[in-house]
N, C-alpha and C positions, 0 to 999 in steps of 0.2 A: 339729146337731153336725158340720157340714161341716169343712172345713180342707183344706190342701194347695194353696191358691191361691198362685201366685207373685206376690209384691208387689214392685214396683220403686219404690225411693225415690231421688229426685234430691236432691242437696245439694252440700256442699263439704267439703273436708278429710278425705275418706276416703283412707287411705293403704295402699299395698301392704304396708308393714311391719305395720300393724295387722291386715291380712288374714292375713299369713303367721304371725302370732302367735295367730291365732284370737280376736281381740278385737272383731270386728264382730258386733253383735247387734241384733235388733229386739225390741221389747216390745209385745205386744198386750194392753192392760190389764196384768194381772199375769203373763201367760205370756211367757217369754223364749225366743227361738229364734235359732239361728245365722244370721248374715248373710253374704253372699258378695259380694265386690267384683267388679263388672262393668267399671267404669272408675273413674277418680279421683273422679268426681262422681256415681256411680250404684252403689247396692247392691241386692241382691235377697234377699228372705226368703220362706220358705214359711209361710203362715198356719197356726197350730195349730188343733186342733178347738175349737169354741166354740159356744155357743148363738146363735141368730139375734139380730141387733142391731148397733148401732154401738159400736165400741171405739176407744180412743185408741191410736195407734201412735207409738212413740218409737224412736230409734236411738242407738247408741253406737259409737264407734270406739276406745274404750279399755276396754271391758268394765266401766265404772264410772259414768261421767257420761252419762246419757241426755238427749236433747233435752227441751224443755219439753212438758208435757202439753197437749193441745189443738191443737197445730200440724198434726197429721195425724190423720185418722180413717179407719177401714176398716169397711165394713158386711158382716157375716156374713148371708148369705141362706139360707133353707131350700132344700134340694135339690128340684128339680122333676123328677118322674118322668113 
């Protein structure tokens, strides 16, 4: 049930306007979290809590249309103590 990992996504067409309007998000399977614009071609999101395993990651810069499922994956790993 980890979470909190900073995930950096490179792409295109991320705009400062979308960021200023709070419209950049990442979706980890069905969990949606805010995204933050680092550069015009890079956004960052913090992974939500999730059980161990691989999930699909999608991004949006208009809070509506997400990228296609299966383009990005993220693996949640159990915490090592």
